[in-house]
N, C-alpha and C positions, 0 to 999 in steps of 0.2 A: 504493500500500500504506500503510495506516494504521500509524503508529509506535506501538508499545506503550509504556506507562509501566512501565518495568522494576521500579520500586519497588512499584507496585501488583501486578505479576505475582507477585512473591515473596510478598507478603501474601496474595494469592488462594490460593497453594499452601498456606500455613499454615492459612488459614481452611478450605479444603476438607478437609484432614486432620482438623482439630478437629471440624468439624460432622459428618463421617462417623462419627467415633468416638462423639460424643455421641448421635447418632441410633441407633446400634447399641445403646448402653447403655440408651436410653430405651425400646427395644422389649421389654425384659424386664419382667416384672410382679412380681417378688419385692420384698420390703421393702428399702428403701435405694437404689432406683433414682434418686430425686431427688438424693440425696447424691452418687452416682457421676456423674450428669450435671453437677452443679455443679463437682465436682472436675475433670472434663475441661475444662469451659469456662474455669475459672479458670486452670488450669495450661497448657492447650494453645491457648486463644484469647485471652483478655484479657491475661494476664500477658505473653506474648511480644510482643503488638501495641501495648500501651499504654506510654507513657513510664515510665522507671524511677523517677521521683520520685512516681508514683502508687502508694500502697499498695493491695493488694487482699486482701480477707478476707471472712469470713462470720460473722454473730453479731448481737449486740444493740447498739443505740445508746442512750447515756445522756446526761442533762444533769447539770450540776454539783450542783444542789439535791437530786438523787435522786428527785424527784417524778415525772419522766417517764422511762420506759424502753420501748423498742420491743419488739415480738415479734422472733423471729429473722429477720434479713434475709438473702435469698439471697446477694447480692454487695454488698459495701460498698467503694466507692472513696474513699480518704482521703489526706490529706497528713500524713505522720508528723511533719513539722517544725513543725506548728501545735501540736497536743497529741497525744502518742503514745498508741496504744491499749494495752490489756493483752491480749496474745495468750496464750491458754491452751494451744492445741495447733495448731502450724503456722499456718494462716490463720484459725483460729477465735478470736474474741475479743470484747472489749467496747470500743466505739468512742465517745469523747467527741464530742458533736454538733458542736463547733466545728471538728473536723478532717474531718468527713464531707463530701465533695463531691458524690458521686452514690450512689444505691442502684439496683441492678438487680434487678428481680423476674424470675425465670427460669421459663418454662413449657415443657413439652414440646409440648402442643397448646393454643393459646390459645383460650379460650371467653369469652363475655360475662360469665359468673360470675367468671372469673379477672380480667378487666379491672375489674369492680366491686370485687373484693377488693383489687386493687392500688391502686385509687383511694382506698379507705378508709385503707389503710396509708400512702399518700403524704400524705393529709390529716392524719393523726395526727402525722407528722413536722413539719408546718408549725407545730404548737403548741409545739414545744420552744423553750426559751429559751437564748440564747447569752451567754457571758461576753464583755463588751466587750474588744476587743484593743488599745485605745488608752488612754492616761492623760492627764488634765489636768495642767497645770504644778504644781498643788498635790498631785498624787498620787492624786486621786480618779478613778474610772472615767469615761471619756469615751464617751458613747453615740453610736454611729455606725451608718450603714446597713450591713446585712449581706445578702449574697445567700445564701438558705437552700439546703438540700440539694435537688438535682434528682433526682426519682424517675422512672425509666424502666423500660420492659418489654422483655424479649428472649425470643423464643420460637422453638423449632425448627420448629413447624408451627402451623396455624390451622384451626379448624373452619369458617371461612367458605368458601362455595363460590360459583363464578361470579365475574363481574367487576363486578356492580352495586353491591356494598357493599365498602368498604375499612375498615381498622381504625380510622382517624381518625373516619369517619362512625359506626361502631358505638359508639366511645367517646363521641362527642358526644351520642348518645341517652341514654347512662348518666348523664353529669354534668348534662345539662339536666333530666333527670327528677328528679335530686336537688336541682336549683336551686343548683348549686355550680359554681365554676370548675374547669377541668381541672387537677387536681393532678399528673397524670402529664404529663411534659414531652416524652417521645418513646416511640415504639413501633416495634420492629423484629421482623419475622418472616422467618426465614431462607428464601431462595428465593422470597419473595413481595413484601415492601414495607417501606419505612422512612418514618416520619412524625415531624416534630418541631414543637413549638409555638414560633413566633418571637416570642411575646408579643402577637400580634394575631390570628394565624390558623394553622391547620395547614398545613405545607408538606411536600411529598414530592419526592424526587429520582427521576427516571426510572431504572428498572432495565433496562439494555441488555445487560450482561454478567453472568455468574454471580458472585454474591456482591457486586454493587454495593451492595445494601442494607446489608450488614454493614460494608463499607468506609465507607459514609456514616455509619452509626451510630457506629463507632469514631472516625471523623474528627470528628464532632460533639462527642464527649466531649473529644478532645484539643484542639479549638479553644476550649473554654470553661472547662476546669478551672482554669487559672491565674487567670482573673478571679474565679472563685468563691473560690479560696484567698486572693487578695489582699484581698478584702472582709472577711476574718476578722481580718486584721492579726496581732497577737501576744498572744492570751489567755494568762494565766499558768497553768502547770501546777499551781502550788501551791494554787490554788483547789480542785482535785480532791483533793489530797493532805492538806491541813491540815484536821483535824476542825473542824466548826462549833461554836465555843464563845464565850461572852462574854469579851471581852478585859479584862484587869486592867491598870491603869496603875500604873507604878512611878515612881521619882524622875526628875526632869527631867535630861536629858543635854545639851540645847542649846536656847537660846531663839531661835526663828525668828519674825521679824516678818512679818506679812502686811498687805496694803492692803485697807481696807474699800471695797467697791464696791456700787453701788446699781443695781437694774434700773430703767431709765427707763419701762418699761411697767407692771410690777406693783408697783414700789417696794420689793421685797424686798432686804434687805442680805445680803451674804456676804463672806467673806474670800478674797482672791486672792493667790497666790504667783507673782510673775513669774519667768520662766526666762531669766536673762541670762548664763548660763554663769559666767565668772569676771571679768566686766567691772567696772571702776570708773567709774561714770557718775552724773550728776545729771539727773533728768528733771523739767522744770518744766511745770506745767499739769496736765491730767487724764490718767489712765491708763485705757485702754479695752482690756480683755481681748478676745482673738479669740473665745473661747468664749462662747456666749450664756447667759442665765439658765437655771438648771436647772429652774426652776418653770414659766416661760412661754415661754422662748426669746427673750426680749427682750434688747436691748443693755445691757451693763454699763459703768459708768464710776465713777471715784473722784472725790473732792472736788478742787477746784483746790488746788495746792500744789507744794512742792518735795520730790522724793523722791530721796534719795541712796542709791546702792548701792556697796558695797565688796566686791570679790571675788564679785560677783553677788548679795550678800545685802543686804537693806534695813537701813539703820542709822537 
């Protein structure tokens, strides 16, 4: 007798109830059906099964400059500890791009037109700009690699028939016809299949028991969301709050000395503020910042000399 994974069995029960209710709601044709299906999936499927540190909502995604704003997204998975959203009514809100980890496009019956539309929406999100979440020792923004939002599709049914064609193969025809990469990272159809892009090819996990595809879909999200969040680091909320205006300089409050450094590749000079905490130390020779040149990425170094620091400050 095969031993059942009891954790999975409890989840299968929750999934079964949520999917049955969502399918019942999707059978009605009156206006507002999509909203009711989303409400059920958010409250009965994703919220109970995903970790509590993932926020779940629906609404628009914005970038700090205000130049990019998404259409209304069906489901947004976000990390509220990065940059909090503005929630207008329950789960409906406006979500800063830096905090958004996943978007889920929800369909009742998935068609080729739906996939093409989801592809275009996912492509649009790749054009959003992110606030850096790290600072250089001199207080300037440190540009770093960021894992962008992952866009995925979840559907209750599909209009595909037979077994010759699967959702990954259908999507491949769409993005290859556009001569674009696959901006959708995963596709899950309840009762049928789950596919994800591993960065090199599409991968599917065999469906042997009921709702294996949904367990795999949710497991894929839970296995990856923390790494996406970590790549954002700590962008400052104030960038969203403070109006963009020209700064006015007032009287000097403190004289802070910096070291002039030169890029050995492009020759550009800049000022460097070492971060030595509260140390009292004398550094003889050249000082080489860990951060590269902002212009060309080349190494920086100071002139040969003796540099004295008191309480961490250059004297």
